[in-house]
C-alpha positions as CSV (number, residue, x, y, z in Angstrom):
1,M,94.6,133.4,141.3
2,N,90.9,132.5,140.8
3,A,89.4,131.4,137.5
4,A,87.8,134.7,136.7
5,G,91.2,136.5,137.0
6,A,92.9,133.9,134.9
7,E,90.2,134.3,132.2
8,R,90.5,138.0,132.3
9,M,94.2,137.9,131.9
10,T,93.8,135.4,129.0
11,D,91.4,137.8,127.3
12,Q,93.7,140.7,127.7
13,S,96.7,138.8,126.4
14,V,94.9,137.9,123.1
15,T,96.0,140.1,120.3
16,R,93.2,142.3,118.9
17,W,93.0,143.3,115.3
18,G,90.6,145.9,114.0
19,S,88.7,145.3,110.7
20,S,87.0,147.4,108.1
21,L,84.1,146.6,105.9
22,D,85.3,146.4,102.3
23,S,82.5,145.0,100.1
24,V,78.9,143.8,100.4
25,V,76.8,141.6,98.0
26,V,73.1,142.2,98.6
27,Y,70.9,139.3,97.6
28,A,67.2,139.1,97.2
29,Q,67.0,139.0,101.0
30,G,70.1,139.2,103.1
31,A,73.7,140.2,102.3
32,L,77.2,138.7,102.3
33,C,79.7,141.1,103.9
34,R,83.5,141.0,103.4
35,R,85.8,142.5,106.0
36,L,89.6,143.0,105.9
37,A,91.9,142.8,108.9
38,R,95.7,143.3,108.9
39,G,98.4,142.8,111.5
40,A,101.5,140.8,112.6
41,V,101.1,137.2,113.7
42,P,101.6,137.0,117.5
43,R,103.6,134.4,119.2
44,D,100.7,132.4,120.6
45,R,99.1,132.4,117.1
46,H,95.7,133.6,118.5
47,V,94.0,136.7,117.1
48,R,90.7,138.4,118.0
49,V,89.2,140.3,115.1
50,T,86.7,142.9,116.2
51,G,84.1,145.0,114.5
52,L,81.6,142.3,113.4
53,P,77.8,143.1,113.6
54,R,75.6,141.6,116.3
55,S,73.1,140.2,113.8
56,L,75.5,138.0,111.8
57,D,74.9,134.3,111.3
58,P,77.5,132.4,113.3
59,G,77.5,129.5,110.9
60,S,78.3,131.7,107.9
61,L,81.8,132.9,109.0
62,R,84.6,132.2,106.6
63,V,88.2,133.4,107.0
64,R,91.1,133.1,104.6
65,V,94.6,134.6,104.3
66,L,95.2,136.9,101.4
67,G,98.6,136.5,99.7
68,A,101.2,133.8,99.7
69,S,102.6,134.4,103.2
70,G,102.7,130.8,104.4
71,V,100.1,131.5,107.2
72,R,96.8,129.7,107.3
73,V,93.8,129.8,109.5
74,T,93.2,126.6,111.5
75,E,90.2,127.6,113.6
76,A,87.6,130.4,113.6
77,R,84.7,130.9,116.0
78,V,82.4,133.8,116.9
79,E,82.3,135.2,120.4
80,V,80.2,138.0,121.9
81,E,81.8,140.6,124.3
82,A,80.2,143.1,126.6
83,E,81.8,146.4,127.5
84,L,80.8,149.8,128.8
85,P,80.1,152.4,126.2
86,R,82.6,155.1,125.4
87,P,82.2,158.4,127.3
88,D,82.1,160.3,123.9
89,A,79.5,157.9,122.4
90,P,76.8,159.9,120.6
91,D,73.4,159.5,122.2
92,T,71.7,162.8,121.3
93,L,68.6,161.3,119.8
94,R,68.0,159.0,122.8
95,R,68.5,161.8,125.3
96,E,66.2,164.1,123.3
97,Y,63.5,161.4,123.2
98,R,63.7,160.9,127.0
99,R,63.5,164.7,127.6
100,L,60.4,165.0,125.3
101,L,58.8,162.0,126.9
102,D,59.1,163.7,130.3
103,A,57.9,167.0,128.9
104,Y,54.8,165.2,127.4
105,A,54.0,163.5,130.7
106,A,54.4,166.8,132.6
107,A,52.0,168.6,130.1
108,Q,49.5,165.8,130.5
109,E,49.7,166.0,134.3
110,R,49.1,169.8,134.3
111,R,46.2,169.4,131.9
112,D,44.6,166.7,134.2
113,R,45.1,168.9,137.2
114,Q,43.4,171.7,135.5
115,L,40.4,169.5,134.6
116,S,40.1,168.4,138.2
117,V,40.0,172.0,139.4
118,I,37.3,172.8,136.7
119,K,35.3,169.9,138.0
120,E,35.6,171.1,141.6
121,V,34.5,174.7,140.7
122,S,31.6,173.4,138.6
123,A,30.4,171.5,141.6
124,L,29.9,174.7,143.6
125,H,26.2,175.3,144.3
126,P,24.2,176.9,147.1
127,V,23.0,174.5,149.8
128,P,20.1,175.7,152.0
129,P,20.5,175.1,155.8
130,G,18.5,172.4,157.4
131,R,15.0,173.4,158.8
132,K,13.3,171.8,161.7
133,R,9.6,171.0,161.7
134,D,8.5,173.9,163.9
135,D,10.8,176.6,162.2
136,P,9.0,179.1,160.0
137,H,9.8,179.5,156.4
138,R,12.9,181.7,155.6
139,R,13.2,184.0,152.7
140,T,15.8,182.9,150.1
141,P,18.7,185.4,149.7
142,A,18.6,185.8,145.9
143,D,21.5,188.2,145.9
144,A,23.8,185.6,147.5
145,W,22.7,183.0,144.9
146,L,23.4,185.4,142.1
147,E,26.8,186.4,143.6
148,L,27.8,182.7,143.8
149,A,26.7,182.1,140.2
150,D,28.7,185.1,139.0
151,F,31.7,183.8,141.0
152,V,31.5,180.3,139.5
153,D,31.1,181.7,135.9
154,E,34.0,184.1,136.3
155,R,36.2,181.4,137.8
156,L,35.2,178.8,135.1
157,T,36.0,181.4,132.3
158,G,39.5,181.8,133.6
159,L,40.0,178.1,134.1
160,H,38.8,177.2,130.6
161,L,41.1,179.8,129.0
162,R,44.0,178.2,130.9
163,L,42.7,174.7,129.8
164,V,42.9,175.8,126.2
165,E,46.5,176.8,126.7
166,L,47.3,173.5,128.4
167,E,45.6,171.5,125.7
168,E,47.7,173.3,123.1
169,A,50.8,172.6,125.1
170,V,49.9,168.9,125.2
171,R,49.4,168.7,121.5
172,G,52.7,170.5,120.9
173,A,54.5,168.1,123.2
174,E,52.8,165.1,121.6
175,H,53.8,166.3,118.1
176,A,57.5,166.8,119.2
177,L,57.5,163.4,120.9
178,T,56.1,161.7,117.7
179,V,58.8,163.3,115.6
180,A,61.5,162.3,118.0
181,T,60.1,158.7,118.1
182,D,60.2,158.5,114.3
183,R,63.7,159.8,114.2
184,L,64.8,157.4,116.9
185,E,63.2,154.4,115.0
186,R,64.9,155.5,111.8
187,E,68.3,155.9,113.5
188,S,71.0,153.6,112.4
189,T,71.2,150.4,114.3
190,D,74.9,150.7,114.3
191,A,74.8,152.8,117.4
192,P,74.4,151.0,120.8
193,S,70.9,150.7,122.1
194,A,71.7,150.0,125.7
195,H,73.9,151.1,128.6
196,V,76.2,148.2,127.8
197,E,77.7,147.7,124.4
198,T,77.8,144.2,122.9
199,S,80.5,143.6,120.3
200,V,81.0,140.5,118.2
201,C,84.5,139.3,117.4
202,A,86.0,136.4,115.5
203,V,88.6,134.4,117.5
204,L,91.1,132.9,115.1
205,S,93.9,130.4,115.4
206,L,96.7,130.9,112.9
207,D,99.5,128.5,111.8
208,G,102.6,129.4,110.0
209,P,106.1,130.9,110.3
210,S,106.7,133.5,112.9
211,D,108.6,135.8,110.6
212,A,105.8,136.1,108.1
213,G,105.4,139.9,108.8
214,D,102.0,141.6,108.4
215,V,99.2,139.2,107.3
216,E,96.0,140.4,105.7
217,L,92.9,138.4,106.5
218,E,89.5,138.3,104.7
219,L,86.4,137.6,106.8
220,E,83.2,136.8,105.1
221,Y,79.8,136.4,106.8
222,G,76.1,136.6,106.1
223,V,73.6,138.9,107.7
224,P,69.8,139.2,107.4
225,G,67.9,142.5,107.0
226,A,69.1,143.7,103.5
227,V,66.8,144.0,100.4
228,W,67.0,145.8,97.1
229,V,64.9,146.6,94.1
230,P,66.1,147.9,90.7
231,A,65.3,151.3,89.3
232,Y,66.3,153.0,86.1
233,R,66.8,156.4,84.5
234,L,66.5,156.6,80.7
235,T,67.9,159.5,78.8
236,H,67.0,159.9,75.1
237,R,67.2,162.5,72.4
238,Q,64.6,162.5,69.7
239,G,65.9,161.2,66.4
240,D,68.6,159.1,67.8
241,D,68.6,155.3,67.7
242,S,70.3,154.8,71.0
243,G,70.0,156.0,74.6
244,N,71.6,155.8,78.0
245,L,70.0,153.6,80.6
246,V,71.3,154.1,84.1
247,L,70.7,151.3,86.6
248,R,70.0,152.6,90.1
249,A,69.1,150.3,92.9
250,S,67.0,151.1,95.9
251,V,68.8,149.5,98.9
252,A,67.5,149.2,102.4
253,Q,69.3,147.5,105.3
254,R,69.0,147.1,109.0
255,T,71.9,144.7,109.6
256,G,73.3,146.7,112.6
257,E,76.3,148.2,110.9
258,D,76.6,151.2,108.6
259,W,78.0,150.5,105.1
260,T,80.3,153.4,104.6
261,G,82.5,153.6,101.5
262,V,82.0,149.9,100.5
263,R,81.8,148.2,97.1
264,I,78.2,147.1,96.6
265,A,77.1,144.3,94.3
266,L,73.5,143.3,93.7
267,A,72.4,139.7,93.1
268,T,69.0,138.1,92.4
269,A,69.8,134.8,94.0
270,D,68.5,133.6,97.3
271,L,71.1,133.7,100.1
272,R,69.3,130.9,102.0
273,R,69.0,128.5,99.2
274,R,70.1,124.9,99.7
275,T,73.6,124.0,98.4
276,D,73.8,120.4,99.3
277,L,73.8,117.9,96.4
278,P,71.4,114.9,96.3
279,R,73.0,111.5,96.9
280,L,71.8,108.6,94.8
281,R,72.7,105.2,96.4
282,S,73.3,102.2,94.3
283,V,70.9,99.2,94.1
284,R,72.6,95.8,94.0
285,I,71.2,92.5,93.1
286,G,72.7,89.4,94.6
287,R,74.0,88.5,98.0
288,S,73.5,91.0,100.8
289,Q,76.6,93.1,101.5
290,P,77.3,95.0,104.7
291,A,76.7,98.7,104.5
292,P,79.8,100.9,104.8
293,A,80.3,102.5,108.1
294,P,79.3,106.2,108.1
295,S,82.0,108.8,108.2
296,G,82.7,110.4,111.6
297,W,81.1,107.6,113.8
298,R,82.6,105.5,116.5
299,E,81.5,103.2,119.3
300,P,80.3,104.8,122.5
301,P,83.1,105.4,125.1
302,A,83.6,103.0,127.9
303,G,82.8,104.0,131.5
304,L,80.4,106.8,130.5
305,G,77.7,105.4,132.8
306,G,79.8,105.5,135.9
307,L,81.2,109.0,135.2
308,F,78.3,110.7,137.2
309,S,78.0,108.1,140.0
310,G,79.4,110.6,142.5
311,Y,77.1,113.3,141.4
312,D,74.1,110.9,141.8
313,A,75.3,109.8,145.2
314,A,75.3,113.4,146.5
315,G,71.6,113.7,146.0
316,P,69.6,116.4,144.3
317,A,71.0,119.9,144.1
318,P,69.6,122.5,146.5
319,V,66.7,124.5,145.0
320,R,66.4,128.2,145.4
321,A,63.2,129.6,147.0
322,S,62.0,131.4,143.8
323,E,62.5,128.3,141.7
324,A,60.8,126.1,144.2
325,V,57.8,128.3,144.6
326,A,57.5,128.7,140.8
327,A,57.7,124.9,140.3
328,G,55.2,124.2,143.1
329,V,57.8,122.2,145.1
330,W,58.3,124.4,148.2
331,P,55.9,123.2,150.9
332,G,55.5,126.6,152.5
333,S,54.6,130.0,151.0
334,A,57.1,132.2,149.3
335,D,56.8,134.7,152.2
336,D,58.3,132.2,154.7
337,V,61.6,132.0,152.8
338,P,64.1,134.8,153.7
339,P,65.4,136.7,150.8
340,G,68.5,135.1,149.3
341,S,68.3,132.0,151.5
342,V,68.4,128.4,150.2
343,P,65.8,126.0,151.5
344,P,66.7,122.5,152.6
345,P,67.0,119.8,149.9
346,A,63.6,118.6,148.7
347,P,62.6,115.1,149.5
348,R,62.7,112.4,146.8
349,G,58.9,112.5,146.5
350,Y,58.9,116.1,145.1
351,G,61.2,115.5,142.2
352,A,62.0,112.8,139.7
353,P,64.8,110.4,140.8
354,P,68.0,110.5,138.9
355,P,68.1,108.4,135.8
356,P,69.8,105.0,135.9
357,P,73.3,104.8,134.4
358,V,73.4,103.8,130.7
359,A,74.8,100.4,129.9
360,V,78.1,100.7,128.1
361,G,77.8,99.7,124.5
362,G,74.0,99.3,124.6
363,P,71.6,101.3,122.4
364,L,69.9,104.4,123.8
365,P,66.1,104.4,124.5
366,E,64.0,104.7,121.4
367,A,62.2,107.6,122.9
368,F,65.1,109.8,122.1
369,G,65.3,108.9,118.5
370,G,67.3,105.7,118.8
371,A,70.5,107.8,118.6
372,V,73.8,106.2,119.6
373,P,76.5,108.3,121.3
374,A,79.9,108.2,119.8
375,P,83.2,110.0,120.2
376,A,84.4,112.2,117.4
377,P,87.4,111.5,115.2
378,P,90.9,112.0,116.8
379,A,90.3,115.8,117.0
380,G,88.4,115.1,120.3
381,A,84.8,116.0,119.4
382,Q,81.9,113.7,120.1
383,S,78.9,113.1,118.0
384,L,75.5,111.5,118.6
385,T,74.4,109.3,115.7
386,R,71.0,107.9,114.9
387,S,69.9,104.4,113.9
388,R,67.7,103.4,111.0
389,S,64.6,104.0,113.1
390,A,65.6,107.7,113.8
391,G,62.6,108.9,111.7
392,R,60.3,108.8,114.6
393,S,59.5,112.1,116.3
394,R,61.3,113.0,119.5
395,A,58.2,114.8,120.7
396,K,56.7,111.4,121.6
397,A,59.5,110.5,123.9
398,P,57.8,111.4,127.3
399,A,54.8,109.3,126.4
400,A,57.0,106.3,125.6
401,M,58.9,106.6,128.9
402,A,56.0,107.4,131.2
403,P,54.6,104.7,133.6
404,P,51.4,103.0,132.4
405,A,48.1,104.1,133.8
406,P,46.3,101.9,136.4
407,G,44.7,98.9,134.7
408,M,46.7,99.1,131.6
409,T,49.6,97.0,130.4
410,A,53.0,98.6,130.0
411,P,54.1,98.8,126.4
412,L,56.9,96.6,125.3
413,P,60.3,98.3,124.6
414,P,61.1,98.8,121.0
415,V,63.3,96.3,119.3
416,P,66.5,97.9,118.0
417,V,67.1,97.6,114.3
418,A,70.3,95.9,113.4
419,G,72.8,97.7,111.2
420,P,75.2,100.6,111.5
421,P,73.8,104.0,112.4
422,E,73.1,106.8,109.9
423,P,74.1,110.1,111.4
424,S,72.6,113.3,109.9
425,S,74.6,116.3,108.7
426,A,73.6,118.2,111.8
427,E,75.1,115.4,114.0
428,L,78.3,115.4,112.0
429,D,78.7,119.2,112.4
430,Y,81.0,119.0,115.5
431,A,81.3,122.8,115.9
432,A,77.5,123.1,116.4
433,L,77.2,120.3,118.9
434,T,76.3,121.1,122.6
435,L,77.5,119.1,125.6
436,A,74.5,118.0,127.8
437,G,74.9,118.6,131.5
438,P,74.6,116.1,134.4
439,D,70.9,117.1,135.0
440,E,69.8,115.8,131.5
441,Q,67.5,112.8,131.5
442,G,67.3,109.7,129.4
443,G,71.0,109.0,129.1
444,R,71.8,112.4,127.4
445,R,74.2,113.8,129.9
446,G,77.8,113.8,129.0
447,L,77.1,113.5,125.3
448,L,77.1,116.0,122.4
449,F,73.8,116.8,120.7
450,P,73.0,119.1,117.7
451,G,71.9,122.6,118.5
452,S,73.4,125.5,120.3
453,P,72.1,127.5,123.3
454,F,69.4,130.0,122.5
455,D,70.7,133.6,122.5
456,P,67.6,135.9,123.1
457,V,69.7,139.0,122.4
458,A,70.9,137.7,119.0
459,A,67.4,136.6,118.2
460,E,66.1,140.1,118.9
461,Y,68.8,141.6,116.7
462,R,67.9,139.2,113.8
463,R,64.2,139.9,114.3
464,R,64.7,143.6,114.0
465,A,67.0,143.1,111.0
466,E,64.5,140.9,109.1
467,A,61.9,143.7,109.5
468,A,63.5,145.4,106.5
469,A,62.0,142.8,104.2
470,M,58.5,144.1,105.1
471,L,59.2,147.7,103.8
472,P,56.6,148.9,101.2
473,L,58.1,149.0,97.7
474,P,58.5,152.2,95.7
475,G,56.1,152.8,92.8
476,H,56.3,150.3,89.9
477,A,59.0,148.3,91.8
478,V,59.2,144.5,91.6
479,R,61.1,142.1,93.8
480,P,64.2,140.9,92.0
481,R,63.5,137.3,92.8
482,E,60.1,137.6,91.0
483,S,61.3,139.4,87.9
484,A,64.5,137.3,87.4
485,G,62.6,134.1,86.7
486,S,64.6,130.9,86.7
487,F,68.0,132.7,86.2
488,D,70.2,134.6,88.6
489,H,72.1,137.8,87.7
490,R,74.6,140.0,89.5
491,F,75.3,143.7,89.0
492,D,78.4,145.3,90.4
493,A,78.3,149.0,91.3
494,A,81.0,151.1,89.5
495,A,81.8,153.2,92.6
496,R,81.7,152.8,96.4
497,A,78.6,153.9,98.2
498,D,77.2,154.6,101.7
499,V,74.1,152.8,103.0
500,P,73.3,153.5,106.7
501,S,71.5,150.8,108.8
502,D,68.3,152.8,109.3
503,G,65.8,150.5,107.5
504,T,64.8,153.1,104.8
505,W,65.4,153.1,101.0
506,H,68.6,154.6,99.7
507,T,69.5,155.0,96.0
508,V,72.7,153.6,94.8
509,T,74.0,154.1,91.2
510,V,75.2,150.9,89.7
511,G,76.3,152.0,86.2
512,E,75.2,152.8,82.7
513,I,73.8,150.2,80.3
514,P,73.8,150.8,76.5
515,V,70.5,150.0,75.0
516,G,69.1,150.3,71.5
517,L,66.2,152.8,71.4
518,R,63.7,154.0,68.8
519,T,60.6,156.0,69.0
520,E,57.4,154.6,67.6
521,Y,53.7,155.7,67.8
522,L,50.9,153.3,68.3
523,C,47.1,153.8,68.0
524,V,44.0,151.6,68.0
525,P,41.4,153.8,66.4
526,S,38.6,151.2,66.8
527,V,39.0,151.6,70.6
528,E,40.2,155.2,71.0
529,P,41.1,157.8,68.4
530,V,44.3,158.8,70.2
531,V,47.9,158.2,69.2
532,Y,50.3,157.1,71.9
533,G,54.1,157.5,71.9
534,T,56.3,154.5,72.8
535,L,59.9,153.8,73.2
536,V,61.1,150.4,71.9
537,L,64.1,149.2,74.0
538,S,66.4,146.5,72.8
539,N,68.9,144.8,75.2
540,A,72.2,144.1,73.4
541,T,74.1,143.2,76.6
542,G,74.6,139.8,78.1
543,Q,72.6,140.5,81.3
544,A,68.8,140.8,81.7
545,L,67.2,144.1,82.7
546,L,64.9,143.4,85.6
547,A,61.5,144.9,85.9
548,G,61.3,148.2,87.8
549,P,60.4,151.9,87.6
550,V,62.2,154.0,84.9
551,E,62.4,157.8,84.8
552,V,62.2,158.9,81.1
553,V,64.1,162.0,80.2
554,V,63.6,163.2,76.5
555,D,65.7,166.1,75.3
556,D,66.9,167.0,78.8
557,E,63.3,167.3,80.1
558,F,61.7,164.9,82.5
559,L,58.7,163.3,80.9
560,L,57.3,160.6,83.2
561,T,58.0,157.6,85.4
562,A,56.9,154.3,83.7
563,A,57.1,150.6,84.5
564,L,59.9,148.8,82.6
565,P,59.2,145.1,82.1
566,T,61.8,142.4,82.4
567,L,64.0,142.6,79.2
568,A,66.0,139.4,78.5
569,P,69.3,139.6,76.5
570,G,68.5,140.3,72.9
571,G,64.9,141.1,73.6
572,E,62.7,144.1,72.8
573,R,60.0,145.7,74.9
574,R,57.8,148.8,74.6
575,V,57.6,151.6,77.2
576,G,54.5,153.8,76.9
577,L,55.1,157.6,77.0
578,G,51.4,158.8,76.9
579,P,49.3,160.5,74.3
580,A,51.1,162.3,71.4
581,E,49.1,165.6,70.8
582,G,51.0,166.3,67.5
583,I,49.6,163.3,65.6
584,R,45.9,163.0,64.8
585,V,43.9,159.9,63.7
586,T,40.4,159.5,62.4
587,R,38.5,156.3,61.5
588,R,35.3,155.7,59.4
589,T,33.6,152.4,58.7
590,N,31.0,151.3,56.2
591,L,29.0,148.1,56.2
592,H,27.2,146.7,53.1
593,E,25.0,143.6,53.4
594,S,24.2,141.5,50.3
595,T,23.6,137.9,49.2
596,A,25.5,135.6,46.9
597,G,25.3,132.1,45.5
598,L,23.0,130.3,43.0
599,R,20.0,130.6,45.2
600,N,21.2,133.6,47.2
601,N,21.8,131.3,50.2
602,T,24.9,133.1,51.3
603,T,24.9,136.4,53.3
604,V,27.8,138.7,52.6
605,L,28.7,141.4,55.1
606,D,31.2,143.7,53.5
607,H,33.1,145.9,56.0
608,R,35.1,148.9,54.8
609,V,37.6,150.7,57.1
610,H,39.1,154.1,56.3
611,V,41.8,155.6,58.6
612,E,43.5,159.0,58.2
613,L,46.7,160.0,59.9
614,A,48.1,163.6,60.2
615,N,51.6,164.3,61.4
616,R,51.8,167.9,62.8
617,L,55.3,167.4,64.4
618,A,58.5,168.9,63.0
619,R,60.1,165.5,62.5
620,P,59.2,162.2,60.7
621,V,57.5,159.5,62.7
622,I,56.6,155.9,62.4
623,V,53.0,155.1,63.2
624,E,51.6,151.6,63.9
625,V,47.8,151.3,63.4
626,R,46.2,148.2,64.8
627,E,42.9,146.8,63.6
628,R,40.9,143.7,64.3
629,V,39.1,141.2,62.0
630,P,36.6,138.6,63.2
631,V,37.8,135.1,64.0
632,S,35.4,132.3,63.0
633,S,35.2,128.9,64.7
634,E,32.8,127.5,62.1
635,P,34.3,126.1,58.9
636,D,31.3,127.2,56.8
637,V,31.7,130.9,57.8
638,R,34.5,132.4,55.7
639,I,36.2,135.7,56.2
640,E,37.9,137.4,53.2
641,E,40.3,140.3,53.9
642,R,40.8,143.1,51.4
643,A,43.7,145.2,52.8
644,D,47.4,145.5,52.8
645,W,47.8,145.1,56.6
646,T,49.9,142.3,58.0
647,V,49.6,139.8,60.8
648,P,51.9,140.7,63.8
649,E,54.5,138.4,65.2
650,E,53.3,136.4,68.2
651,G,54.7,138.1,71.3
652,E,54.9,137.1,75.0
653,G,53.5,138.6,78.1
654,P,52.2,142.2,77.6
655,D,53.2,142.1,73.9
656,R,50.9,139.2,73.1
657,H,48.3,140.1,70.5
658,A,44.7,139.1,70.5
659,P,43.5,136.7,67.8
660,G,42.5,138.5,64.6
661,T,44.9,141.5,65.2
662,R,46.2,143.2,62.0
663,V,48.8,145.9,61.8
664,W,49.6,148.9,59.5
665,R,53.0,150.6,59.7
666,R,53.5,153.9,58.0
667,D,56.3,156.4,57.8
668,L,54.9,159.9,58.0
669,P,57.2,162.8,57.1
670,A,56.8,166.1,59.0
671,G,53.6,167.9,58.2
672,T,52.1,165.2,56.0
673,T,49.0,163.0,56.0
674,A,48.2,159.5,55.0
675,A,45.1,157.5,54.3
676,L,44.7,153.8,55.0
677,D,41.9,151.7,53.4
678,G,41.1,148.2,54.3
679,G,38.2,145.9,55.0
680,Y,37.0,142.3,55.1
681,A,33.9,140.4,54.1
682,I,32.1,137.8,56.1
683,R,30.3,135.0,54.1
684,I,27.6,133.3,56.2
685,P,25.7,130.4,54.6
686,A,22.0,130.0,55.2
687,G,21.2,128.5,58.6
688,K,24.4,129.9,60.1
689,A,23.1,133.3,61.2
690,L,25.0,135.0,63.9
691,A,23.5,135.1,67.4
692,G,22.0,138.5,67.9
693,G,22.0,139.5,64.3
694,N,24.4,139.6,61.4
695,R,25.3,143.3,61.6
696,R,28.4,144.3,63.5
697,S,29.8,147.8,64.0
């Protein structure tokens, strides 16, 4: 049996477990998914769990056993499988898109053909026959010319009428194709997009008793392409001091799998934030002490240099014709090489000679970062460690190893720094190391290096998934990472929800939040004689309310959509409701200028302010009137206030008051009026006249 048959039999013998998506935590960008799988432990202790999305981050897979069954997971890795699509796989949108694309191309072809016919008919014109020098002049047959012109006009009239129909058909086909293209782009990415389906599975190795029965596993992995913004719906009845605030999140995801019937949680944290802790090394005074050996490092294996001696003795590998022509090595042209044939081995002059074997136990060239190969711990993995001079860039390696130019002195080899190597976290991640092949240069072959092979298909899936972060935000929406500030919050939805992987916004109801609520009216008559209604929200919960749009419903009637600012626990904020037509305000001012003092050397500007309020509503209201008094930066200029207004408390953000702001608060019963009188006097000594004149409106 060949190797392919043995591998196929091995794959068929592995037990497959299906999985179902149970819960998702959507972060500021990205999501953490949780799947459940259940089954009996097979004899070989190897299980393949299917159903994972193509865009998952392989390094984020975590698996654990639920319950106390005595079974534990010893190994977990991600593998990609390819299989033919099911015969009953739905592909209606794609087939409709191809049909409309063909119809649009056919309509364009008919239109272009009609235009060519019109051009040919338009080119018809009478051509007189050639006349010799001795021939007499002929009479022009005017009737024939007119008959030809009538034929061309009649023919062009019919062709243009047909062209109008064809143009209309092209516009209709283009519109239908545009609609189908938009529907195809908005289609869920959970459906296969090619003739071959690629599925991702987790290959697990279990350990435990064979009679454990059914075991339930929990698989957790991260995916890009999921975003959310908060939204609210506020319900309030006039006269009540409380209301219901419903938190509704707008969620968009393009992760490659539909979230159907899952528990959704929303978090403001960054899924890609760093979680490693800083390490502070001790500073010792006295005799030098040897640094401790780093964890996971060993001496290079013996005999590694002679492992590839037979490979080097066999000469360079044969080069295919296409590769040789592309690289400029093949001496002839590409047409001289028969299709599928292999040219003879290239001479040594066309390619670089094989690298010399690496000395056992010696340091690697500095051009490759000064890293030292080392076998892994007893598990069998190997790791490449770096020395103290590993900070130099590997991009300068070819320049350091290249031969010197004519007339120049070859640079001296770098002096290795004494001391144990200091491997990085990437070099100690044995699961992410890649074994270098025999064609690697500079002593890299046969060793493990950080990094995994590039998967262009997975990169394309992740690129399409991350496009969800560029969606335009709904009105008044704010990114949760911006409104949360330096704190992180999590909101768990009360019920399961469905969010398809189509890259559009979907509304998910999270739950109700009890808030304190009261209605107040605010006016600034010196700026505008209009009274505005406001709702004062107070957050009595332990979680912050993030900024976002809020739909205000008063007495079961939708009023407006406003912007709710970030409301910290225990804080209060105002939400504007627009002008209140049932409350009127008028303002009159009076200025009297006089002098005071022994020699009348002080100018007194006495300002009087009179404000009248009228409540025409059927309920009592609270009105806040804001005025402003001048603020002086000169110690000789004094301002004396004559009113019962108060200085407002200093707020933050949009609630911050301008210097000199004064506030009146009045309770107005239904159908009553109120008058507010106030004023201030400005005392200006001689020689301290105001720029532009002392009078102020």
